N, C-alpha and C positions, 0 to 999 in steps of 0.2 A: 504493500499500499504506499502512497506516496502522502496524501496530506487529507484534510478533512474541511467541509463548509457548512457549519451550522446554518439550519434555515430557519428565521423567526418568523412568526406571522405578526403583522402589524397593520395598523389601521390605516395610515396615511403612508405610503411609501416615499412621496416626496420629501414630507417633514421627517422620516425615519433617516433617509439618506442624508438630510443635511444635517442631523444629529451625528451621526457616525462620522460623516466628514469633517463638518465644524468644529465639533466638540471634541471627539474623540481621533482627529486625525487620520481618519482613512481617506482613501482615494475611490471614486467611484469608477466603475466598468460601464456604468449606464444603466439605463432604465430600459423595460419592455412593457408593453400591453399599452392598452387606453387610458389606464387610472392613473398612473402607471400602476401596473400590477406585481411589478418584480425587478429588483436592482441587486446588484452584487457590489460589495464595497471590500476593499483590501488594505491593509497595513502591513508592510513586511509581508511575512508569510502567512497571515491570519486572513482567511477569507470570510465574508459574511454573506448570506444571502437575504433579504428582505422581501417578503412574500406578501401580498394584500390579503387580507383576512376578508373571506367571502361571505362570515356570516354577519348577523346584523349587532349582536350582543358584543360584549367586551372580548378584547383578545385574549386567547388563553395563554398563559403563562406555567413554566415550570414551578413545582413546589418549591425550587432552591435555583440554582444556577441554570441558565440557559446556555453557558459556555464558561469555560475555564480557560483563559489565554494565558500561556507560560511567555514571560519578557525577561529581558536581561536584568532591569532595574526598575523593581515596583516603586521605589520611592520617588524616584525622578519621573515616573510615569503618573503616579497619583498626584504629585506636585502640579505637573502639566495640565491633568484633567481638573484639578480644582481651579487652576488659573483661567481655565475656558469655562468655568461654572458647571461641569459635571455634577450629575446627584451622586455623591459618594454617601453609600448607605453603610458601609462598614469601613472603618478608618483601617491603615495597615496595621498588620498584627502578624507576629511569629505564631504560627500553627502548629498544632499537635503532628499535624500529617508531613511535617517539614517543609512547607512553604512559608515566604513573607508576602502576603497578598491582601487586598483590599477588593470591595465590591461597589461597582455602580450599577443604578437604575437608569434603564432607557425611558424614553417617552412612552412606550407603550406597556411597561413596567416590568420588561425583562431583566433579570439580575445576571450581569457579566463579571467574573472575578477575574482580576490581573495579578499573578503573582512570579515570583521566582524561588529556585530551590534555594534553601540555606545552606545546603550541603551538596553541590550538584556531581553526585558519583554515578548517577545513572539508575539508582535505585527506587526514586521516586515514584509513587502509584502513577502518575501521568507520563514519566518519560523513562518507562523501562526499556532496556534493549529488546529487539524482537527475539531474542532467544528466551528470555524470560516469561514470554507469553505463551509458548508451547506447550 
């Protein structure tokens, strides 16, 4: 496998694309459909798809994280996001699972975590080498 692209349901693709690009520093690959109905944004090797909800009710969200994004420096990224007005719902912390991370909430209520390994030795649950998964 090469990489993953979480697909988040959103109420307004244009507004979500503006948030991910303007506040979180992603770059848009464009939008598709008449609504528009779909967009893809990317920052570094992280790609997220934004899919317009076809339901009339609230956008469904995960009970916790919609995505966990591994970064080189969670402290610097958190400071960048705060400066741009992101909704930081969990401040930076060193966790029991070996990461230093924080959570933001996007305009549709999705929680996205950003963090780095405290001891990057390849044994973190999200970054095991492929041999450890067989």
